[in-house]
Structure formats: structure tokens, C-alpha cells
C-alpha positions as CSV (number, residue, x, y, z in Angstrom):
1,M,-54.9,-62.1,61.3
2,S,-52.3,-59.7,62.5
3,S,-52.8,-56.7,61.1
4,G,-49.7,-55.2,59.0
5,L,-48.7,-55.9,55.3
6,K,-49.5,-59.1,54.1
7,R,-47.0,-60.4,51.6
8,I,-46.5,-63.4,49.4
9,L,-43.2,-64.4,48.2
10,L,-43.1,-66.5,44.6
11,V,-40.0,-68.1,43.8
12,E,-40.9,-69.3,40.1
13,D,-38.3,-69.3,37.0
14,N,-40.8,-69.9,34.2
15,P,-41.5,-66.4,33.5
16,M,-45.3,-67.9,32.0
17,D,-46.1,-69.7,35.2
18,A,-44.6,-66.9,37.4
19,E,-47.1,-64.5,35.4
20,L,-50.1,-66.9,35.3
21,A,-49.6,-67.5,39.5
22,L,-49.2,-63.3,39.6
23,H,-52.6,-63.1,37.9
24,A,-54.5,-65.4,39.9
25,L,-52.8,-63.9,43.3
26,E,-53.7,-60.4,42.2
27,E,-57.4,-61.6,41.0
28,Q,-58.2,-62.9,44.8
29,R,-56.5,-59.8,46.5
30,V,-55.3,-61.8,49.0
31,A,-51.9,-59.8,49.8
32,H,-50.9,-56.3,49.6
33,E,-47.7,-57.2,47.8
34,I,-46.7,-60.6,45.5
35,V,-42.8,-60.7,45.4
36,V,-41.7,-62.6,42.4
37,L,-38.0,-63.8,42.3
38,Q,-36.5,-66.1,39.3
39,D,-34.3,-68.4,41.4
40,G,-33.5,-69.6,45.2
41,A,-30.3,-67.4,45.6
42,D,-32.3,-64.0,45.2
43,A,-35.2,-65.4,47.0
44,L,-32.4,-66.1,50.3
45,D,-30.9,-62.7,49.7
46,Y,-34.5,-61.2,49.8
47,L,-35.6,-63.3,52.9
48,L,-32.3,-62.3,54.9
49,Q,-32.4,-58.5,53.3
50,R,-28.8,-58.8,52.0
51,G,-27.4,-57.9,48.8
52,S,-29.8,-55.8,46.2
53,F,-32.7,-56.3,48.8
54,V,-30.7,-54.8,52.1
55,S,-33.4,-51.9,52.0
56,R,-36.4,-53.8,50.9
57,S,-39.4,-53.1,53.3
58,P,-38.9,-55.4,56.6
59,G,-41.0,-58.5,57.5
60,P,-41.3,-61.8,56.7
61,P,-44.1,-63.3,53.8
62,V,-46.9,-64.8,55.3
63,V,-46.0,-67.7,52.7
64,A,-43.2,-68.4,50.1
65,F,-44.2,-70.6,47.3
66,L,-41.7,-72.4,45.4
67,D,-40.7,-73.7,42.5
68,L,-38.8,-77.2,42.9
69,K,-36.2,-77.0,40.0
70,M,-34.6,-74.0,39.6
71,P,-31.2,-72.3,38.4
72,R,-28.3,-71.5,41.0
73,V,-30.2,-72.5,44.3
74,D,-33.3,-75.0,43.5
75,G,-36.5,-75.0,45.7
76,L,-35.3,-78.0,47.7
77,T,-32.0,-76.2,48.6
78,L,-34.1,-72.8,49.6
79,L,-36.2,-75.0,52.1
80,R,-33.7,-76.5,53.7
81,E,-31.5,-73.1,54.0
82,M,-35.0,-71.2,55.3
83,K,-35.9,-74.3,57.8
84,A,-32.1,-74.3,59.0
85,H,-32.2,-70.4,59.4
86,G,-33.8,-69.0,62.5
87,S,-35.5,-65.9,61.5
88,L,-37.1,-68.0,58.5
89,R,-38.0,-71.3,60.0
90,T,-41.2,-70.3,60.6
91,I,-42.4,-68.9,57.3
92,P,-45.0,-71.4,55.7
93,V,-43.4,-73.0,52.3
94,V,-45.8,-74.3,49.6
95,M,-43.7,-76.5,46.7
96,L,-45.5,-75.6,43.8
97,T,-44.1,-77.7,41.4
98,S,-44.2,-79.8,38.2
99,S,-42.4,-82.5,39.7
100,R,-44.6,-85.8,40.4
101,E,-41.6,-87.8,41.5
102,E,-41.9,-89.4,44.8
103,Q,-38.8,-88.9,45.5
104,D,-39.3,-85.1,45.4
105,L,-42.1,-85.0,47.4
106,I,-40.2,-87.2,50.1
107,R,-37.5,-84.9,50.3
108,S,-39.5,-82.0,50.3
109,Y,-41.6,-82.8,53.3
110,E,-38.5,-84.2,54.8
111,A,-36.9,-80.8,54.7
112,G,-40.0,-79.4,56.1
113,V,-42.2,-78.4,53.4
114,N,-45.7,-77.5,54.8
115,A,-47.5,-78.4,51.5
116,Y,-46.7,-80.1,48.0
117,V,-48.6,-79.1,45.3
118,V,-48.7,-80.7,41.3
119,K,-49.0,-77.6,38.9
120,P,-52.0,-78.5,36.9
121,V,-51.4,-78.6,33.0
122,D,-54.6,-77.2,32.3
123,F,-54.6,-73.4,32.4
124,Q,-57.7,-72.5,34.3
125,Q,-56.9,-75.3,37.2
126,Y,-53.4,-73.8,37.7
127,V,-54.9,-70.5,38.0
128,E,-57.5,-72.2,40.8
129,A,-55.2,-73.9,42.5
130,V,-52.7,-71.1,42.8
131,Q,-55.9,-68.8,43.7
132,K,-56.9,-71.6,46.6
133,L,-53.6,-71.8,47.9
134,G,-53.5,-67.7,48.1
135,Q,-56.6,-67.4,49.7
136,F,-55.6,-70.3,52.2
137,W,-52.1,-68.8,53.2
138,A,-52.6,-65.2,53.5
139,S,-56.3,-65.1,54.2
140,V,-57.3,-68.4,56.2
141,N,-54.4,-69.5,58.0
142,E,-53.3,-67.7,61.0
143,P,-49.2,-67.0,60.4
144,P,-46.7,-67.1,63.2
145,P,-46.2,-64.1,65.0
146,L,-43.3,-61.6,64.5
147,P,-40.0,-62.2,66.4
148,R,-39.9,-59.8,69.1
149,T,-36.9,-57.5,68.9
150,S,-35.1,-56.6,72.0
151,G,-34.1,-53.0,72.8
């Protein structure tokens, strides 16, 4: 694992789910920073360091957890944008959603998602699932190297 800031991006429009996921990830201490955003439009601005995120600390997250159904820009559209953008393409993406619809699953994998996890309804199972995801993606998985800058 490369040294440096380990950041997780959580894009979730349901405040209760976001709070539970944040609690679960913080309890595991898998990242130095967990960024929580409520929709794909803000997430894209964050990832591309534009708009209100122009001065955020540089560097990509080690993983992005996306909800599928969100206002403004949904998770699938955000995923497609990320995979089409050179500097965002290698960021691992986990769809963390309540959708069990086969078409959502198929579309997500076709768009390049790294994992598709249906949110457990049970509180404790949800917390455990998020903890396992955070542990794997932030501690076990070897992230892609940062793009080299010339100059």
C-alpha cells in the first residue's frame, strides 16, 4: 500500500444510510478521510476538483461508494462519467444500493463497476457490510498508482 492519505468517497442521498456508513467506516478506521456527498453532480465536481471543490486536497479516493438512485446525477451516470475520464478511470467503484433489479446490476457492470452490493435491510448487517467493504478497498486492495505528472 502506498503511503499517503487514504480517502474514501461516499456518495449517498439518504442521510440515514450515509450516517450509518460513515459510522461503520470510522469505527474500522480504514481511511484518514471519508468524504460524504449527496449526489453525483457534487461527486463529479469533487473528483475533478472544480466548483466548490477547486481547493480540496489533491489526490483520488482509494474507492468510491455510490448509491444508484440519486437526484441530479444518479450513480450509473456518475460511474459512466468516471470511467470515461482519464484521471478518474482507475478509481475503484462500488455500487452500494438498495436496488436488486437485474438491469441495474447489468448496466453497472457494463459501465465498469468493480463491485455491486445490495444494502442489507437489517441495521447490523448493513454496518458489517460497509465495514467489510471499507476494510477490503482501503486496507487490503492495492490501489492503482497515482498518475505521474510531468514537469
